[in-house]
N, C-alpha and C positions, 0 to 999 in steps of 0.2 A: 742609678747603679751605687754601690758601695766602694767607690773609689778614693783612696789615701793618697793625699800627697801627689806629686807627681808620676804621674806612670810611664814607664820606661818598656819601650820591646824592640827587639831588631825591624830591621825595615823589609823582610822578608815576612813577617806576620802582621802586614798593613794590613791584610784581606779577615785577619781571626777573630774570633768573638773574643771579647779582653775582658777576663772575668779572675775579677779578682780574690784571690784564697789568701793572702799572706798580704802584708805590710813593711817595707824594712829588710835588713841583714840580718839570719842571727849569727856571722861573723863578725862584720862590724868595725875591722880592724886592718884591713888595706892601706895602708900610709897615704897612697895617693887618689884613695876617693872620695869624693863628695856627694856621689848622687844620691844619698838619702839623708841630706843636712836639713831636708827642711820639716823633716819627721818631728814627733816629740820624744819619738820613742826608738830604741834598736830596732825593733821586732815583734811585730802580732800575727797571730794566726786568726782568719775569719773564721766567727762562727758559720754552722753549718745552715742555720737560719738565713742569715745574711747570704752568701751564697745560693740557696734556693727562692728565696726574693729575688737575687741576682739577675736569675734565669728565668724565672716567671716574666718579668717584667721585659726581656730578650727577647723571650716567646709572643709577648705581647706586640712586639714590634716586629713581629716575623715578615709584616712585608716587607719593609725593609731590606731583607736580607734576599736578597732573590736566589732560589735556587738552593735557601737553606744553609744550616750552617755544619757545614765539613769537617771545620776546626775550630779549636779553641787554645785560646793559649793563655795562660793559669798566670797572674801577675803578682809581682813581691820579683826580690834580688834571687829568691833560692826557695819558691816552691817547691824543689824536688827534695828538700827536707823533711816535709812531712812524713809523719811513720808512713807503712804500708798500708794499713786500715784506713787513714784517713784519706788518702790519695784513693782509693778502690772507691769509697763510699762519693767521693768527689765526681769518679769517672762514672758512677753508676747515677746520681743526680742530672750529668750532663745528657746521658743517654734516654734519662726518664723525659727530660723537657724536650730533646733535640735526637730522636731516635736514629735520623740519619747521621749523625756525627760519627766522625772516621778516625779525626787523631786527636788526642792533648798534647799541647808542649807547656813547655815551659822556659825559665832560666834554671841552671842547677851551677854548685857548687861538684868541683870534683869531691870532695869529702863527703856531698849529701849520696853520693853514689855508695861510699863505703858502710854506710849505715842499712844498706838493705840487702837479702843473702840474693844468691843466685836465683833461688827458686823466687823468689818474692819477684824479683827484677822481671822474669818471663810472666810472671801472672798480670806487670804492669805492660806490658806491651802486648799481650792479649786484650787487655782493656784497653786500650788505645794509644796508650804514652808511646809517643814517639818526636823524633824530633826536637831534642831537646836543644838549647841554647849554654856553652861552657863556657865562660870567660878564663880561658886559661892563661890568657896571657903572653906569657912566655914557654920556652922549654928548659930553660937558663936560669936552674938550681940555686945559685946565686943569688941573682935579683928575686925570686920569689921569695927567698927567704927574707929578707932586706928588706922588703914590699909586706912583709907578715901575711903572705898570702894563706898560710895555716897547710901548704902539701907541699911535696918537690917533683920535678919533672916526672918521676919514676910512679907516683900516685898519679899522675896523667895518664902515663900506658897502661897501668894496673887496672884501673877503676875503668879507661874508656874501653878495654878490651872483654873488659864484663860485659858493658852497653853493648859489643857487637856481638858476643855469643848468648847473650838475649834477644837481641833482635831489635833493639832501640837503637834508632837513628839520632846523632848528635851532630851538631855544628859548632866550630870553636870561633872565639874573638881573640884576637893576637893585639894586643900593646905595643905600636911601636914608641921607641923611647926607652920602656922601665930597665934597659940593662946600664943607662947611663954611659954617658962621655965616653968614647972611646971603646966601648961594649957592643954598641949596637948590631954590629954584622956579628960579630960572634952568638950572641944571644939568636939571633935569623937562627944560623944555621944549627947550633941545637936543638931550636923549635923545631926543623925542619926533619930532623933528628927522628923525635919524637912524633911526631906525624904523620912520618913516613911509614910507623910500624902502625898507624890505625888508620879509622876508614870515615872523615868524617867528612859530610857531603859536602859543609862549606866552612870555608876558613872568609873569616871577615876582618879586615884590619882597620881599626881607632889609632888615630895618634894622639899620647902623653899630654896630655894641657895641667899644668899645675893650678892651682889653685890657692889663694892666702890661705883659706881656711882648712888646708890639706896640711895632716901631719910630713908629707914629706916637705911639703913649704916650713916646715920648722928644721927636716935636717939639710936641706941647702943652707939655709940661714947659717945652720951650726958649723958649716963646710963638709958635712960628711956626706956628700954625694951631688954630683954634677949634671945636670941637664944638659941632655943633645943637643948639637944645633941641627935646626928644620931639614937642612939638606945630609945631616946624618942619618935621621930618620928615614929619609927617603930610600938612600942607599944600604940602609937594613934591610926593608922592604923588599928590595930588589933582590937582595942575597936571601932571601926568604924564597922568593919567586925563584931565583935559580936553582934552588938546592928542594926543592916538594917533587917530589918521585910519585906522588898518587896523583888519581884523576880527583880531581877539584874543584867547584865553584870557588873561586877568588874574588873578594870586591874591597875595596875601598871606599865607602860610599859613605859613613855618619856623618857629621857639623864636623867632627875634627879632624877631615881628611880637610885639609885647602881644595884638591883636583880629584875627583871622582877617577878612580881608577878599576877596570875588572875585566873578567872573562872565563873562561874555562881553562884548566890545566891538564893533561898538555898543551891541548891545541891553538891555545890563545898566548901562551908563553913570551912568544919574540913582541906580540903585540904590546903584552904589558911591558914587557924590558922594555922597547920603544917610546912608551910614553915616559915611563920612571923614568928615564934616561934622558928627556926631552924635560921635565922637570927639574932634575938635577942642572943640568948644562943650562939651560935659557931663564928659569925661573929663579930668582935671586934669593939669599937668607933673607935680606930686610922686607921683603915682599911676603916670602912665609911666615916669619917672624909676627908681623904687624898682622896678617891673618890670627893667629895663637894669639896674641894679645884682644885683641877686641872679638875674641870667643866668650861669650859674657858666660855662658853655659853648656854644657855639651847633650 
């Protein structure tokens, strides 16, 4: 298989066929991000010939995939940036080698959605594109602007409403700590305000971990930004859970989270809040900070 660098996928895509169609990120400018630092280039698009070779190889290993391959996850930071024609070609190739394939997912930036017309989004939905994972990070526009995400909270709402209309499902990644010291709970409430207008299937929480090779580390050294404490991050997550008013699966399960938390909202809200309260009240800042310091990579 043509895999380039570290392959990142959401926890819930563990059983999907991982198919490389891009490597790296077209934006490659978020101040906190070091995920693609191991690549010798910011972004590349895989030739269709490589994609087809990988599908052939996966088909040859079909005996290892009991029940077939119902879902494919396209790898890379934001494969949804590819133009409509290329995405449709990829969908056709997947169907050629795996006729039983039902859905295709991938990471997407908010700005990738804006590159497609409403008609193209509807056609992509019909071709099987569903369950995009979007790293919105926060609904705090001030934080989004400082971190150079390339969009604001109004863009999240506008573009994801277009996905709703087209019938393309999506999930969000939220980044606790992105608003900075003293601003986390405010950022969480702003995020809930955005999410409550939309229909994400999953809201997955990651916790900001700052590495020395990030641009954000330099901003901290220059005195331009202060990191939240670990307890602040948990208070921020609590504020998010308290203010979400939509049915959604909520989880903080990735390596950046010292203590796993998960449940369905609104049914499990009190259970989730109880876990968060226990962490806030009984787990010390030093213990949580030690975990963060020893997290070599996400």
